[in-house]
N, C-alpha and C positions, 0 to 999 in steps of 0.2 A: 614144299608148301609152306613149312614152318618158316623158311628164309623169306619167303614172299610176304608172310604176314608180318614179320619183323620189320621188312622193308616198308611196307605200306604204313605200319605204325610208326615208324621213325620219321616217314614224310609227313604224316598227320602232326606229329609232335613239332616238327620244324614249322609246319604251316601255323599251328597254333601260337607258336613264339614270334613267328615273323608278322602275323596279321597285327597284333597290337602296335609293333614297331612302324608298321607301314600307316597305320591310323594316326599315329602320333607325328609321323613325318608330314602326312597331309594336313594335320591340324595346324602345325607349325607354319606350313606354306600359306594356308588361307589366311592366317592371322598376320603373316609378314608381307604378303602380297600388296604392293602398292601403298604401303602403309603411311609413307610421306607424302603422298600426292595430294590428297584432300586438303584443303586449307583448315586451320584449326576452327573449331566452333567457339561459341561464347564461353561455355564452361570450361574448355580447355585453356582459352586465353584467360580466364580466371585464375586456373592453376598456376599459369606461367607468371601472371602478375603477382601472385601471392608469394610463390617460390623466391621471386626476385628480391624480396624485401629482406631486410635484416631479421634475423630470427626473433629479436625481441619485439619488433614492431608487427611481425607476423602474428605473434601470439597475443599481442594487444589488440589487433583486428578482429582475432577470433572472440575476444570478449566483448568488443563493441558492437559488432554487426553480424558476423557470420561464424556461428559456434562449431567450427569443424575441428575435429581432433588433428593434432599437427604432424602425424607420422608421415603421410604421404607427401605433404608440402616440404617438409624438412628433408626427406629422401629425395625428392625431385630437385631441390636445391643442390644438394651434393652431387646428384647425376648431372645436372646442367654444368656444374664446375668442371665435371670430368668429359662429357660427351658433347657439351654444346647445347644450343637451343632450337636446333632446326626441328621441323615437323617429325621426321624420321627419329631424331634423338629423343624427342619428348614422349613419343608413343612407344618407344621400344621396351621401357620397363613393362608396360601393359602387355605387349607381344609376349615377352617372357613369362609373365605371370599367367597369361591365357594357356600358353602352351603347357605350362606346369600344371594348371588346373586339370587339363585333360589327361595328362600322365596320372595325376593323383586320382582321378575318377576310375581309371583302370586299376590302380592299386587297391583302392577302397572296395571297388567292386569284386574283385578277386577275392578278398578277404571276407566279405559278407556274402556274396551271391555265387562266387565260383567262376572259373574262366570264361564260359561261353557267354553268361549274363554280363560280365565285366567288359567283354570285347563289344557287345551291343551297346551297352551304356557309353564306352568311349567313343564309338562311331557316332551315336546321337549328339555327343558333346563336341566332337570334332567338327561337325557339320552345322551345328547350330547357329543360325544368323545372329540371334542375340548375343551369345557368347562372342562370336567374331567381331561384331560391332564394338562392343566394349573392350575387346582385347586390342582394338586399334584406336583407343580413346585415351588421351592424356589426363585420366581421371583416375580415382581410388578404386573402383567397382571390380575390376579384373583381379586386382592384388587382394582385394578383400574377400572375394569369393575363394581364391587359392588358400588365404590364411585360415578361413573358416573350415574349409574341407581338411586341410591339414591338421587343424586343432581337433576336429571332430574324430579324424582317424587316430590321432594318438591318445586321445581321451579313451577311445574304444580299446586300443591296445593296452594301454595303462590299466584298464579295468579288468583285462584278462590275465595279468600277471602280478606277481607280488613284487614289492620294491616301490621305490620312490622316484627313480630317475625319470621315468616315462611320464609321470605326473608333472614334473617340473617342466619338462619339455612341452608338453600340452598346455600348461599354464602360461609359458612364455608365448607361444602361438596365439592363445586366447586374448593374452595382454596386448599383443601387437594388434591383432584384429580390432580390439575395442579402441585402441588409439589411432586405429585407420578410420573407423566409423562407429558411431555409437550404437547403431542398430545391429551390430555383431553380438550385443548383449541378448537379442531375440533368439539367435542361434544357439548362443550359449545355454539359454534357459531351456530350449528345445532339447538339445543334447543331454542336459542333466535330467530332464524328465525320462528321456529314452533310457538312460543308464538305471534309473529307478524301476522302470517297468520291465526291462529286458531281463529274463531269467537268470542268465548267467553273470550279470553285471551288478544286480541289485545290491549284492552284498558289500560292494565298494563303495557305497553311497557316502561313507565318512570321509574317505579319501578325495573324492570328487568335491564334497562340501568343503574340505580344507583348501583345495586347490581354488575353488570359486571365491571363497574368503580371502585368500591371498591375493587374488586378481583385483577384487573390490578394494581391498585395503592400499594397495599400491596404485590404484587409479583414483583414491579420494582427493589428493590434493589438487589433481586437475579438475575433477569434477566440481570441487567446491569452488574453483576459480571461475568456472564457466556457467555454474549453476544459476545465477541471476537472469543471463540471457537464455540459457538452455530452456528452463521452464516456460518462458512466455514466448519463445520463439515459434514463428510459424512461417510456412512458404505460401506466399500469396498465390503462386501457380499452381498449387495442389487444391483441388476442390474435392468436396465430399462425394462420395459415391456408394450405391448400394452393394450388398454382397454378392448379388448375382453379376452386377457389371464388373466388379473387381475381379472375380473368378474368371469370366470371359476375356478380360484384358490380359490376365496371366497366361491363360491357355493360348490366346493368339500369338502373343510375343514369344512365348517359351517354344512354341512349336514352328512357326514360320517367320518369326521376326517382327519388326515394327513396320507399319505401313510407310512411315516416312523414310525408311531404309530400304524399301524395295519390294515389301510383301503386298500382295494383291488381296482384296477381300476374299476372294475364292479360296486362295491358298491358305489364308489365316482360318477360314471356316472349316475347310477340310483338315487343316492341322490341329485345330481346337478340337474338334469332335473326335478325331483319332486319338489324340492325347489324353482326352478324359476317359474314353473307354479303356486305354491301355493302363492309365493310373488305377482305375478301379479294379480291373482285372489282376493288376500287379499286387495290389493291397490283398485281394482274396488269395492268390497264390502265396505270398510270403506269410500271412497269417495262418495258412494251412500246412505249409511245407517247409517254412524257415523262420519259425517264430523267434529264435535269438536274434536275427538280424533285422526282424520286421520293425521293431519299435526304433532301431537306428536309422533306417532308410526312411521311414514315415517321419520321423522328427526332422530329418534333414530336408526331406521334400516338402513338407507341409507345415512345420513349426513356425518359420518365419513369416510366410504369408498369412497364417492364421492370426499370429500376434499382431501382425500389422493392421489386419482387419479390425481386431478388437481394440487397438489404439484409436482407431479412426473414429470410434464412438466418442472418444474424448476430444480428439483434435484430428483434421484431416492431415494424414501423414503418408498415405499409400500412393506409392509411384513404382512403376515397374522395375526400375533399377534398384530400389531398396531390397526387393525380393530376389534379385540376381544370385544371391548366396544359395537359395534354394534350387537352383536349376541343375546342378549335378546330382542332387538327391532325386529330382524329378527324372533325370535320364536313367538312374539306377532303378527307380520304381518302373518306369516304362519298360526298361530291359528286362526285368523280372516278369512283367506281363507277357513280353514277346517270347521269352525262354518258356514260360509255361504253355504258349500256344503250341511249341514244338512237341509236345507230349500228348497232343490232342489228335494224333494221326495226320493222314496226308493233307487234310483241309487245313489243319493248325499250321502246318509248315508252308503251305501255300500263303495262308493269311499272314503268318510272319514275314515271309518274303515280301509281300505287298505292303505291309506296314513299313518296313525297312525303306523299301523302293519310294514309297509316298513321301516319307520324312526327307529322303535325300533329294528327291525331285523338287520339293516345294523349297528346301534349303538352297538348292542351286539356283532355282528361280529368283529368290530373294538376293542371294549374293551375286548374281550376275547383274542385276539392277543396281545393286550397291556400288559394286566395282566400276561398271561401265557406263550407267545411264547417268548423265549429269542431273537430271530431275531429282535423284535420290542421293546426291552428294551429302556428305556428313555436314557441310556448312556452305554458305555463300562464297562466291568467288573473292575473296578479300584480296587476293593478289591483284585481280583486275581493278578493284576499286582503288588500291594504293597506287597503281600505275597512273590511273586516269587522274588522280588528284595531284600527283607529282608532275605529270605532264602539262596540267592546266593551271598550276598554282599561280597565283598573282600577288603583288605586294598589297599590303593593307586589307588582307582577306582573312576571314576566320571560318573554320569548318564547325557546323552545329549540328550535333546528333540528337534526333528527336528521341531514339531509343538506344542508349550508349549500349555497344557490345564489346565486352573485354577483347575479343579477338581483333577487332579494328586496330587497337593500339599495338597489338603485335606486329601488324603489317605496315602501319602508317609511316611514311618516310618523307613526306611532303614537308616544306617549311612552314606551312600555315599553322598557326595555334588551333586547338581543339576544344570545344566545350560542349558538354551535355546540356541539352535544352529542352524541358526544364532540368535543373541541376539535379532534382530528385523526383520520385514519382509525384505527380501533379496533387494527388489526393493528400499527401503529407507535406509537400513543399509549399503549396498553396498558390492561387492564380495571381494574387498581388506581388508575391515574390518572384514568380516566374516573369510577369510583366516588367518588373524592375530590372531583372537580368537581361531581358531583351533590349529594354532601353539602353542599357550600358553597352550591349553588343552594337546597337544602332549608332550610338553616338561615338563608338571607339573605332569603327572600321567602315571602310567604303565599300566592302563587299562581304556577303553571307553566303557560304555554301552549305545549303540545309539538306540534310537527309531526312526526308519527310516519311516518317513510320509510325503513325498514331497506334497506340497499344492499349488494349483494355486496362492493362495494370500499370501503365505509366503516363500516357497522355491520351485518355479514352477519346476525347472529342476533338483532337488535333489542335489544341489551344495554341500551341506555338506556331504552327503553320498558318492559322488564321490571322494571328497577330502580325506576321512577317508580310502577308498578304495585304493587310490594311495599312502597313506603314511604309513599305519599301516596294521597289519597282523589280518585279520578277523578270529577268532577262534570259532565262534558261529553264527548261522543264524536261528532263529526259531520264530514262531508265539505263542505271549502269549496273550490270551484273545482277540484275533483279531489284536493285535499289532505285527509289525515286529520289532523284538528286534535283533540287531546285536551286537556282542561283538568283540572289537578290542583290540590287544596289541599293544601299540606304541613301539617304537624301545627299550625303556628301559624294558618293560615287556617282550618283545620277547627275547632280549639277555639274560634275566636272566632265561629264560626257555629253553634255547637250551642245547642239550646233545652234549657234546664235541666229535668231530670226525675230527681231522686234517688230511686233504690230501693236499699235494702240487702238484699242476698242472703246466703243462707248461704256458708259457706266463705270469708268474708272478701272478697267479691266486691261491688263497688258499680257501679251504672249511674248516671253522672252526667247523661246527657242523650242527646238523639238529634237527627238532622237528616234531613229530607225535602228533597232537592234540588229536587223538582218535585211538586207536589200534584196537578197535572193531567197525566194520562197518557193518550196515545191507546191504542186497543185495538191489539194487536200490538206496542206499545212495552215499554219496561223500566221497572219502578218500582225505585227505589234508596233504602234506608234506612242510614243510618249510626248506629251505636250508639257511645257513649263509656264505656269502662269503667275503673274505678280499682281497683287490686290493693292490698290491706291487707297481706296475708302470702302466702307461696307456697301454691299450690293444688296439693293431692295428686291429684286426680282429673281426668279429661278430660270436660268438659262440652260439649255441643253448643248453640248458640244457635238458638232458633226463631223465625221471623218468619212470622206468618200473616195473609194477607189474608181479612178476614172481609166476607161479604155483608151487605146490610142487614138480613137477618133473624138475624145472628149465627152463622151456619154457615161453617166454615173451608172456602175454595173453592180457595186456592193458598198455597203456603209457600215460604219461602226459607231453610230450615235449613241449617246448616252449622258446621264448625269455624271459629272466629274467623279473620279475615283470610283468607278463602278456603282454609282448611285450613293455612296456613303458620304459625299460632300457636295451638296447642292451649292449653287453660288450664294444662296442667302445665308449660308453659315461661314462664309469667307470673312477673315478678319484683315483690317487694313494692315499693309506691309507684309502679308504673308505670301510666302512662295508655295504654290501648289504643284505637285508632281502627278500628272494626270494620264494614266495609260489607258489606251483603246486598242481592242483587238478586233480583227476581222478574220473569219474562217473562210478559207478559199474552197470552192468546189472542187472535187476530184477531177471533174471533166472540164474544168476552167481551161480556155485557150492559153497557150504559153505565149509570151510577149511581154513588152515593156509596158508598164503601167505608171500613172500618176496618182498623187494624193492631193485631195484638196480638203481645207478645214475652215471651220467658222463657228459661229454660235447663234442660236435663234431662241426667242422667248418661248417657254415651255407651254404656256397658255395659248397664246395667239398664233405661234409658228413664225413671227416676223423675226427675220435675221438681225443680228447686230452688226453695225456697220464698224469698220476699222481701216486704218491706213498705216503704210509703212513710210516712216519719216514725213516728208511735206507731200507724198504722192495723194492720189485721188483716194477718197473712201470707197471701199467696196464692201460687199457682204460675204465674200468668199476669197480664199487665198490658196493658190496651188503652190505647194512646197516645192523648193528646189532640190528635187531627189528623183530618182527613178527606182520603180519596183520591178525586178525581173522575176517573172513566174515562170517555173520550168515544169 
């Protein structure tokens, strides 16, 4: 009997030791799985672009436009020199930092809450979709969370013992965390308050103060350097929000992950309500049964979000990734609540099992969408965009990005030059400067490949797209990997592509030629004909251009009549000597019979409907002309 008890105890001990190892292994697998498959997103592209610059230029840019601390970008620069700049290589440091964060969660949890709660917190952190997502992101946040948690743990250990060595190590980690992101200061302030309130550590406040002062003093040269920009800097994409909204946003992403990364509204609602209940119950459990650890867990879990909320009264700064450093503390606090349920009888154990099962189920639902559903991919398919541009590149063409994304430049391999249009956010760049930039493009290139993406923060009214539509001939409009890509020919490109067809009309108007971009058009598609007019003298009357699609029997079945240039250039506005490029479109019905069709064109007076006569060379004057082309409808 005694031997049996010893054997069962040994087995339980082995299981207790193997469970954290198994959880850590699974955490690593979840973070490393297909990490190099998604294309880089814009912020990751920014990281690569900044890391590619010389250190001096990098630091100068941080003063001029983006006041990021340099640690992550300098480290990434060194890493790229060793491992290369593939998606896998760029994200691998975050994978390692994410796995280390889970391991630290177990170590801190075991020290503060005991082995069972530590294992529970580790499981919650291992499966957490928000932590997994940022552990596969070439940004600082996964590293920052690991640095903050390690610094908090070393600070706690230093406060438990005499001596200065652990204070130095803790100070070093806090220094690195602050040099990774300025909001690490919020976590440092929270942990300092925890040390003051915790019964067993408050006596070490002087040592903690010395450590904090040392960190601040060594950071002062850099802070003085970036202070002018840092004080007035704001993120235009961060909007003000109320306390209830911020709380709900945190609860949803901390429990089930981001909606953009695969979480459904239902899974977010269930996860948020369950997490809120566990955090409240965990707080009660810690304050009643583990008071020495309560201040530390609560500071880690709640300190940074609360301080971010308070800062938001001064300036909108709250966004979920800034609070990521609090998530290990949230896992610890929730695990404390779940451990408390285990002492409440059979119903508590059942509730604990249901809670763990619910968290794991919602996590796997979100992660399966994130891994396998293209709808929830981390970024657009920039590889497909790059392949399309390389495959269709032409001479004398420029690529114009309506909303520049740093990830685009990481993948772009085509020979065409690239410009952001407008060159900066329209509100600060100005419509006049944007128009001047577009005029320069129009006069410098024959073709413009335009990524049409009006944004509320960059080009809210689609100024660039409207300008190109008014000045140039649109020859294509399609979606490539989710992006609307429009192709324009500038006047230079359009005139070079016209098919000569000289017609002399009355009222000193000449037709010099035409252009049919596509002679084969599917049913339900759009037929586009461009006419080229030359004005010999001012025109007194307003004429309408008619474009008729003729059936094989000669009957007119569809028309594209209109004032020239989509109504923007009536003939009364034409100037002597001007060449006008005039595009007309006809939308084909989806049930249109297939076959070969013809096009006839001409002009008529807008008021009376009388057609304008014209002739080709010395031929007879007629009021309509059938163009020498065929349109195949399929």
